[in-house]
C-alpha positions as CSV (number, residue, x, y, z in Angstrom):
1,M,-7.2,43.0,36.8
2,S,-8.6,42.5,40.3
3,D,-7.4,41.5,43.6
4,L,-10.2,39.1,44.0
5,N,-10.4,35.5,42.6
6,A,-12.7,34.5,39.8
7,K,-15.4,32.9,42.2
8,E,-15.3,36.1,44.7
9,Q,-15.8,38.3,41.7
10,A,-18.8,36.2,40.6
11,N,-20.3,36.5,44.1
12,V,-19.7,40.3,44.0
13,R,-21.6,40.4,40.7
14,A,-24.3,38.3,42.0
15,A,-24.8,40.6,44.7
16,L,-24.7,43.7,42.6
17,Q,-27.5,42.2,40.3
18,F,-29.7,41.6,43.5
19,L,-29.1,45.0,44.8
20,R,-29.7,46.5,41.2
21,S,-33.2,44.8,41.1
22,R,-33.6,46.1,44.8
23,C,-32.7,49.6,44.1
24,G,-34.4,50.0,40.7
25,G,-31.7,50.1,38.3
26,W,-27.9,51.0,38.1
27,E,-28.2,54.6,38.6
28,P,-29.9,54.5,41.9
29,L,-27.5,51.6,43.0
30,A,-24.4,53.7,41.7
31,K,-25.8,56.6,44.0
32,A,-26.0,54.5,46.9
33,L,-22.6,53.0,46.3
34,R,-21.1,56.2,45.6
35,A,-20.1,54.7,42.3
36,N,-20.3,55.3,38.5
37,S,-23.2,53.5,37.1
38,D,-21.6,52.8,33.7
39,N,-18.8,51.3,35.7
40,L,-21.2,49.1,37.9
41,A,-23.1,48.1,34.7
42,V,-19.7,46.7,33.2
43,V,-18.9,44.8,36.3
44,G,-22.5,43.3,36.3
45,R,-22.2,42.2,32.9
46,G,-18.7,40.3,33.7
47,G,-16.5,42.8,34.2
48,A,-13.7,42.7,36.9
49,A,-15.0,43.4,40.3
50,S,-12.8,45.2,42.9
51,A,-12.4,44.5,46.6
52,S,-13.3,48.2,47.5
53,L,-16.6,47.4,45.6
54,A,-17.2,44.5,47.6
55,V,-16.9,46.4,50.8
56,R,-19.0,49.0,49.5
57,V,-21.7,46.4,48.6
58,A,-21.5,44.7,51.9
59,K,-21.8,48.1,53.6
60,L,-25.0,48.9,51.7
61,A,-26.5,45.6,52.1
62,S,-25.5,45.6,56.0
63,V,-23.7,42.2,55.7
64,G,-20.2,41.1,56.4
65,V,-17.7,41.5,53.3
66,D,-17.0,37.8,53.8
67,D,-20.8,37.0,53.2
68,V,-20.6,39.1,49.8
69,L,-17.3,37.3,48.6
70,T,-18.3,33.8,49.7
71,G,-21.8,34.2,48.1
72,R,-23.8,34.0,51.3
73,F,-25.4,37.2,50.1
74,P,-28.0,37.4,48.9
75,E,-29.2,34.1,50.4
76,A,-30.3,31.4,48.0
77,G,-34.2,31.9,47.1
78,T,-34.5,35.4,48.2
79,C,-36.6,37.4,46.1
80,A,-34.8,40.5,44.7
81,H,-38.1,42.4,44.5
82,C,-39.7,41.9,47.8
83,G,-37.1,40.4,50.0
84,H,-39.1,37.2,50.6
85,R,-37.0,34.0,51.1
86,A,-38.4,30.7,50.5
87,A,-38.2,28.0,53.1
88,A,-35.8,25.3,52.7
89,E,-38.6,22.8,51.5
90,E,-39.8,25.3,49.1
91,Q,-36.6,25.4,47.4
92,L,-36.3,21.7,46.6
93,P,-36.9,20.7,42.9
94,P,-40.2,18.7,42.6
95,R,-39.8,14.8,42.7
């Protein structure tokens, strides 16, 4: 059970997946978050995300907790590998 609603948990999972890619896997991310890598992997695969995890994710990413919970982090179109964010016109589907 989590104190976050389903949408907030999904946003925390998306942020975790982004950071996992940036950090090079669950182990380095777990170390940075001071969390258990097996537990993070479970959350990443759809397990319950807690508010305390959301706070740690926000702190690591240097963004507000609200940005994590609402899905504003990571910004749409941001490459998890290099951090480049496509311009708004690049994100539009071709006509």
